[in-house]
C-alpha positions in Angstrom: -17.7 -2.1 21.4 -16.4 -2.6 17.9 -15.6 -6.0 16.5 -11.9 -5.4 16.3 -11.9 -4.4 20.0 -13.7 -7.7 20.9 -11.2 -9.7 18.9 -8.2 -8.1 20.6 -9.9 -8.3 24.0 -10.4 -12.1 23.7 -6.8 -12.6 22.8 -7.3 -13.8 19.2 -5.1 -11.0 17.9 -2.1 -9.4 19.6 -2.9 -5.8 18.6 -5.7 -3.6 17.2 -3.6 -2.9 14.1 -3.3 -6.6 13.4 -7.0 -7.1 13.9 -7.7 -4.6 11.2 -4.9 -5.6 8.8 -5.0 -9.4 8.9 -8.4 -9.9 7.2 -7.4 -7.7 4.3 -4.4 -9.9 3.6 -6.8 -12.8 3.0 -8.8 -10.8 0.4 -7.6 -10.9 -3.3 -8.2 -7.2 -3.8 -6.3 -6.4 -0.6 -9.0 -4.2 0.8 -12.4 -4.5 2.5 -15.4 -4.2 0.2 -17.6 -1.1 0.1 -21.3 -0.8 -0.7 -20.4 0.2 -4.3 -18.8 -3.2 -4.8 -22.1 -5.0 -3.9 -24.1 -2.6 -6.1 -21.9 -3.3 -9.1 -22.3 -7.0 -8.6 -26.1 -6.7 -8.4 -26.3 -4.5 -11.5 -24.3 -7.2 -13.4 -26.4 -10.1 -12.2 -29.7 -8.4 -13.3 -28.2 -7.4 -16.7 -28.5 -9.4 -19.9 -24.7 -9.9 -19.8 -25.0 -12.3 -16.9 -27.4 -14.6 -18.7 -26.0 -18.0 -19.7 -27.7 -21.2 -20.8 -27.0 -24.7 -19.4 -23.9 -25.0 -21.7 -22.4 -21.8 -20.6 -23.2 -19.8 -23.7 -24.5 -16.2 -23.3 -28.3 -15.8 -23.9 -28.1 -12.7 -26.0 
């Protein structure tokens, strides 16, 4: 059973459509994330551009 089905079954959401649409209204981008979003974040964090010192200045 999928999560959205469980949410509807327990009465937390009135319909399957609302169970899918409501969470995306709470996300600034208006959509669920995809693996590429995580990959882009990881690439940034391991790059030199993400390096800052204790005063917020970039390290490079």
